[in-house]
C-alpha positions in Angstrom: 0.0 0.0 0.0 1.5 3.3 -1.1 -0.9 6.0 0.1 -0.4 8.0 3.3 -3.9 7.3 4.6 -4.7 3.9 3.1 -7.7 2.5 4.8 -6.9 -0.7 6.8 -10.1 -2.4 7.9 -10.0 -3.2 11.6 -7.6 -2.2 14.3 -4.3 -4.0 14.4 -2.7 -2.3 17.4 -3.0 -3.9 20.8 -4.7 -1.5 23.2 -6.3 -1.7 26.6 -9.6 -1.3 24.8 -8.9 -4.3 22.6 -7.8 -6.4 25.5 -11.2 -6.1 26.9 -12.8 -7.1 23.6 -13.3 -4.3 21.1 -17.0 -4.9 20.6 -17.8 -5.0 24.3 -15.6 -2.0 25.0 -17.1 0.0 22.2 -20.7 -0.8 23.2 -20.0 0.2 26.8 -18.4 3.5 25.9 -20.2 4.6 22.7 -23.8 3.3 22.9 -26.3 6.1 22.4 -30.0 5.7 23.1 -32.6 7.2 20.8 -33.8 9.5 23.7 -30.3 10.8 24.3 -29.7 11.5 20.7 -32.9 13.5 20.3 -32.1 15.5 23.4 -28.6 16.3 22.2 -29.8 17.5 18.8 -31.9 20.1 20.7 -28.9 21.8 22.4 -26.8 23.7 19.9 -24.5 26.4 21.3 -22.2 29.0 19.9 -22.4 31.2 16.8 -23.8 29.9 13.5 -21.1 28.6 11.2 -21.3 30.3 7.8 -20.9 27.7 5.0 -20.9 30.3 2.3 -18.0 32.1 4.0 -16.1 28.7 4.4 -16.8 27.9 0.7 -15.3 31.3 -0.3 -12.2 30.4 1.7 -11.9 27.1 -0.3 -12.1 29.0 -3.5 -9.7 31.7 -2.4 -7.1 29.0 -1.7 -7.7 27.3 -5.0 -7.4 30.6 -6.9 -3.7 30.4 -6.2 -3.6 27.2 -8.2 -2.1 24.0 -7.0 -0.3 24.7 -3.7 2.3 21.9 -4.1 5.6 22.3 -2.2 8.3 24.6 -3.6 5.9 26.5 -6.0 5.1 30.2 -6.2 1.4 29.4 -5.6 2.4 27.6 -2.4 4.3 30.5 -1.0 1.7 33.1 -2.0 -1.0 31.1 -0.3 1.1 30.9 2.8 1.4 34.7 3.0 -2.4 34.9 2.5 -3.2 32.4 5.2 -1.0 34.2 7.7 -2.5 37.5 6.8 -6.1 36.1 7.2 -5.5 34.8 10.6 -4.0 38.1 11.7 -7.1 39.9 10.4 -9.1 37.7 12.7 -7.1 38.7 15.8 -4.7 35.8 16.0 -1.1 35.9 17.0 0.6 34.3 14.0 4.0 32.6 13.6 5.5 30.4 10.9 7.5 27.3 11.7 9.8 27.1 8.8 11.9 24.0 8.1 13.8 22.3 5.2 12.4 18.8 5.1 13.5 15.9 2.9 10.8 14.3 0.7 10.7 10.6 0.0 12.6 11.2 -3.3 15.3 13.4 -1.7 13.6 16.6 -2.7 14.3 19.5 -0.3 10.9 20.8 0.7 10.6 24.4 1.9 8.0 23.8 4.6 6.0 26.4 6.5 3.7 25.3 9.4 1.4 28.3 10.1 0.5 28.7 13.8 -2.3 31.1 14.8 -3.3 31.6 18.4 -6.7 33.0 19.2 -7.0 34.5 22.8 -3.3 33.7 23.5 -3.7 34.8 27.1 -6.0 31.9 28.0 -4.3 28.9 29.6 -6.9 26.3 28.7 -6.4 25.7 25.0 -7.8 23.5 22.2 -5.8 22.6 19.0 -7.6 22.7 15.6 -5.5 21.7 12.7 -5.5 20.8 9.0 -2.9 20.6 6.2 -2.8 23.3 3.6 -0.5 22.0 0.9 -1.9 20.2 -2.1 -1.0 17.0 -3.7 1.6 17.4 -6.5 0.3 14.4 -8.4 -3.2 13.2 -9.3 -2.0 9.6 -8.9 -5.4 8.2 -8.2 -7.1 9.7 -11.3 -9.0 7.2 -13.4 -7.1 8.5 -16.4 -3.4 7.6 -16.2 -2.5 10.6 -18.4 -3.3 12.8 -15.4 -1.2 10.9 -12.8 1.7 13.3 -12.9 -0.4 16.5 -12.9 -0.9 18.6 -9.8 -4.4 19.0 -8.4 -6.2 22.0 -6.9 -6.9 20.2 -3.7 -10.2 21.8 -3.0 -11.2 19.1 -0.6 -7.9 17.5 0.2 -6.3 20.5 1.9 -8.4 23.6 1.3 -11.6 22.4 2.9 -10.1 21.8 6.4 -8.2 25.1 6.3 -11.4 26.9 5.2 -13.2 25.6 8.3 -10.3 26.8 10.5 -10.5 30.2 8.9 -14.2 30.5 9.4 -14.0 29.4 13.0 -11.2 32.0 13.6 -13.4 34.7 11.9 -16.3 33.8 14.2 -14.2 33.9 17.3 -12.6 37.3 16.8 -15.3 39.3 18.4 -16.9 36.7 20.7 -16.8 37.2 24.4 -18.5 34.0 25.6 -16.0 31.3 24.6 -14.2 30.0 27.7 -11.0 28.6 26.0 -8.2 29.6 23.7 -7.8 28.0 20.3 -4.5 27.2 18.5 -5.0 26.9 14.8 -2.2 25.0 13.1 -2.0 24.6 9.3 0.4 21.8 8.6 2.6 21.9 5.5 4.3 19.0 3.5 1.5 16.6 4.3 0.8 15.5 0.8 4.3 14.7 -0.6 3.9 11.0 0.1 5.1 8.3 -2.3 2.8 8.3 -5.4 1.1 5.1 -6.4 3.0 4.9 -9.6 6.4 4.8 -7.7 7.3 1.3 -6.7 10.8 2.0 -5.6 10.3 3.9 -2.4 8.9 3.1 1.0 5.8 5.1 1.9 5.5 4.6 5.6 7.1 7.9 6.8 6.7 9.9 3.6 3.5 11.6 4.6 2.6 14.3 7.2 6.2 15.7 7.2 5.1 19.1 8.5 3.2 17.5 11.4 6.1 15.2 12.1 8.4 18.2 12.4 5.9 20.2 14.5 5.4 17.3 16.9 9.1 16.9 17.4 9.7 20.7 17.7 6.7 22.1 19.7 6.9 25.8 20.1 8.0 26.9 23.6 5.2 26.7 26.0 2.8 25.0 23.6 0.2 23.2 25.7 -3.3 22.2 24.6 -5.9 20.0 26.2 -6.5 18.0 23.0 -6.5 18.3 19.3 -9.0 17.9 16.4 -7.6 17.3 12.9 -9.8 18.2 9.9 -8.9 16.4 6.6 -11.1 16.4 3.5 -14.2 17.8 5.2 -16.0 19.4 2.3 -16.9 16.7 -0.3 -20.3 15.7 -1.6 -21.8 12.7 0.2 -19.1 12.7 2.9 -19.7 10.9 6.1 -17.3 10.8 9.0 -16.9 7.4 10.6 -14.9 6.9 13.8 -11.2 6.5 12.7 -9.4 3.7 14.3 -6.2 5.4 15.5 -8.3 8.2 16.9 -10.2 5.6 18.9 -6.9 4.0 20.0 -5.2 7.2 21.2 -8.1 9.5 22.1 -11.4 7.7 22.5 -12.8 10.2 24.9 -12.3 13.0 22.3 -14.0 10.9 19.7 -16.9 10.5 22.0 -17.0 14.3 22.7 -16.9 15.3 19.1 -19.5 12.8 17.9 -21.8 13.9 20.8 -21.2 17.5 19.7 -22.3 16.6 16.2 -25.6 15.2 17.5 -26.1 18.2 19.8 -25.5 20.6 16.9 -28.0 18.7 14.7 -25.5 17.0 12.4 -25.4 13.5 13.8 -26.3 12.0 10.4 -22.8 13.2 9.1 -21.1 11.4 12.0 -22.3 7.8 12.1 -21.9 5.8 15.3 -19.8 3.3 13.3 -16.1 2.6 12.9 -14.2 3.4 9.7 -10.6 2.4 8.9 -7.2 3.0 10.3 -5.5 6.1 8.7 -2.0 7.4 8.9 -2.5 11.2 9.0 -1.2 14.4 10.7 -2.8 13.2 14.0 -0.4 10.3 14.3 2.8 12.3 15.2 0.7 14.5 17.4 -0.3 11.5 19.4 2.9 9.5 19.2 5.6 12.1 19.5 4.0 15.2 21.0 1.7 13.2 23.3 -1.3 15.4 22.4 -4.5 13.3 22.3 -5.7 14.2 18.8 -8.5 12.8 16.6 -9.0 12.8 12.9 -12.3 14.0 11.3 -11.9 12.4 7.9 -14.5 10.9 5.5 -15.0 7.2 4.7 -16.9 6.0 1.6 -17.3 2.3 2.2 -19.0 1.7 -1.2 -16.9 4.0 -3.4 -14.9 1.9 -5.9 -12.6 4.8 -6.9 -11.4 5.3 -3.3 -12.6 5.0 0.3 -11.9 8.7 0.5 -14.4 9.5 -2.2 -14.4 9.7 -6.0 -12.4 12.9 -6.3 -9.5 11.9 -4.0 -6.1 12.5 -5.6 -7.8 13.2 -9.0 -7.9 16.3 -11.2 -11.6 16.6 -10.1 -10.8 17.7 -6.6 -12.1 21.2 -7.5 -14.4 23.7 -5.8 -17.3 22.6 -8.0 -17.3 19.3 -6.1 -17.4 20.9 -2.6 -20.7 20.7 -0.7 -21.5 23.7 1.5 -23.7 21.4 3.7 -20.7 19.2 4.5 -18.6 22.2 5.4 -21.5 23.4 7.6 -21.9 20.0 9.4 -18.2 19.9 10.3 -17.8 23.5 11.1 -20.9 23.7 13.3 -19.7 20.5 15.1 -16.4 22.1 15.8 -18.1 25.2 17.1 -20.2 23.0 19.4 -17.1 21.3 20.7 -15.4 24.6 21.5 -18.4 26.2 23.2 -19.2 23.2 25.4 -15.6 23.2 26.7 -15.1 24.6 30.2 
């Protein structure tokens, strides 16, 4: 398997939960009664997430063109992202590093760190990757395999939700916690499917790997939520296996928030696959309990990440505002129920 987030059905790591019997443990910790679910849907809190605004942020990123590493479009988008977070009242820094890609390419990486309400000591991490895939290596037409893609869903959608949340928080006085937004770079330079000569295991999430090993001084958060590919049509967000292994309480918190916000149908009480993504180094290296909100399409033949994944069709036209709304309002619900 050559893809950074290839779905592996079932959990292969030995955990305490599994030692008790996965099915029994899951039922004890995640069972939701019909009465409870109805009650939770009736309790939304926080400001209304604006899906039109989030969609505009998707398009704005795509207007730069493919944001693949070491390109002018990539660097111009980085400047724009930093400026946008500053407009929304965040303290912004860039964590720059020269990282080596799987093929030896030196990647000029920039993790963008934006702190909302930096004076608050109780903090939540929201993160996404902002670079785009340099190759459409899962396109049904092999003639497109070496073409870059716009990455409207795979990259831009998660960042768009972060930006809209930051915009909503800038003038709010009721939120009790601070928020650290981190846009990871160099996530999507993993070994392409047409390359059979390199190992793919550590070739993905390079920016997150660097961040986790070089946390900014004083960086402390209660937990993290990663958003990856959160804008596609027909997306549903199953419980990802490594999130369940490292941070099951956060999974439960977020899926409950989705029901409370009225978007439980987008977050099934079902398990998806095991995914190697930016949350892995955060959990393993930085010891920050972090979950991944990422779609799972169990019946899609093109990819379990949906039909546009790593194809030239990952464009704004295939973004669904309702999906952005479901994820964004869930994130708002999480933040505004935190004490």
